[in-house]
N, C-alpha and C positions, 0 to 999 in steps of 0.2 A: 403610438406603434401599434400595428394591427398584428393579428395571428398570422397572416400571410408573411409579413416581414421576419417573424422569428422562426418560421418553418425550416429554412435551411439550417439554423443553428440547433433547433430541436432534433432533426433527423440526424445530424452529424453527431450530437451528443449521445443519441440513442445507440448509433453504430459503434461509438467508441466505448460506451459502457458496456455492451453486449461484448465486445472484443475483449476488454480488460477483465471481465468477469467469466469468460468462456473457459470451460475445463479443457478444451482442446489446445487453446493458446498456452495455458499453464502446463500442460503435459508436454509440449514442445520444448518450452524453456526450461523445465524440470528434467527433461531427457539430455539436453546438450549440456547442461550443468552438472549432470549426474547427481541429482538431488531426489532423494526418496520422502519427500514431504508432501501433504495435502497442501493445496492452495491456500486454505484458511490458516494452516499452521505457518506457512512462510510468510504470509500477510502480517500475522502477530510478530514473528521473529524480526521481520524488518521494521515493524513499528516500534519494537523494542529497542532497537538501535545498538550503538557501539559502546557497551560497557557502562552506561549510566543506569542506576537503578531507577526503577519507576515503580509507582504503586499500580495495583490492579485497575483501579479507577481511571489513572492517567492513560495506562496502556489502552484500555477500552475506548477512550475518546481519541487516542492518537490512531488507533486502527479503526475507527468509525464503526464499532462493534458493540452488541450489548455485553454487559459484564459476565453473563453466563456462558455465551459463546466463547470470549477471550479466556475464561477460566478452563473451559474444556481443552482448548488448544495449547494453553500453558501446561496443563496436566500431561498432555501427550508430549510436549517438548521436553519436559522434566524427565519423563521417562527415557527419552532418546539422548539425554545428556547435554540438550542445547541451552536450557534455561535453568536457573536456580531462584529459589525463594527463600526469603527469611522474614521474620517478625520485624516490623518497624516500630515506630511510636503507637501505643495504643493497640487497636485492632487491625492496624494497616500491614498488609503483606507487600514486600518490596520485591520486585523480579529484577534479574539481570541476566543477560546471556554469558554462556560460557565461552571459553576460547573456541570450542567446536561449534557453537551457535553463531559466533561472530565470523568464523571462516566460511560457514555456509552461507550466511547473509551476503558477505562479501562477493563470494563465487557468483551468487544469482544476480547481484547488482552489476558484476563485470560482465556477464553475458548479456543481460538486458541492455546495459549501456552499449556494447559492440553492436547489438541489434538495431538500436536507435541510430548510431553512427551509420550503419549500412543503409537504413531506412531514409535517413536525412542526406546521404552523400550527395544526391544531385541537386538538393535545395541550395540557394544561394544564403550565405551568412546572415544577410539582413531578414531574410524569410524565416530561417530558424530562430532568431532573436526575438521577431515579432510574434511567431507562434508561442514561444515560451512566456514572454510578457503578457500575452492576451489570455493565454490559459490560465495564468496565475491569477490575472484580474478577473477572469470569469468565475473561477472557483471562490475567490474572496468575496465577490458580489453574490453568487448563489448561497454562500454561507450566511451572510450579513442580511439578505433581504427575506423579509417575512412573506409567507403567502398571504394574498388578500383573501378576504371572506366573500366579497362580491365583485 
């Protein structure tokens, strides 16, 4: 396979990555959901999930962020009453969303899901299904495949 053959995929991924990380896109979602959290705070809150305790290391892995960045976001979320922490076995710190944190995450997910419904409304069901399966396959393959040195 040549570079020319992967060019459309690379360009599409670049545009998607820019869109998903854009402050403007987050600001629009936060505004309609009435959320006063920074994009990284919400990313950590969503990665923490629904009521299951997680270690700081596991949360960093799930959020695809380094431990220091996650720790800063967790500290901010604790101040806002959205996350609690407690000591676990050994030196492990366990984190959990509070009812307020879970409600905030559910609200953002609901608005985002409604936006996806609007975006994909004109797509055929088989197109939506194919896109979902292919995106999951692509992400799995990107995570699984190491970079070549030459």
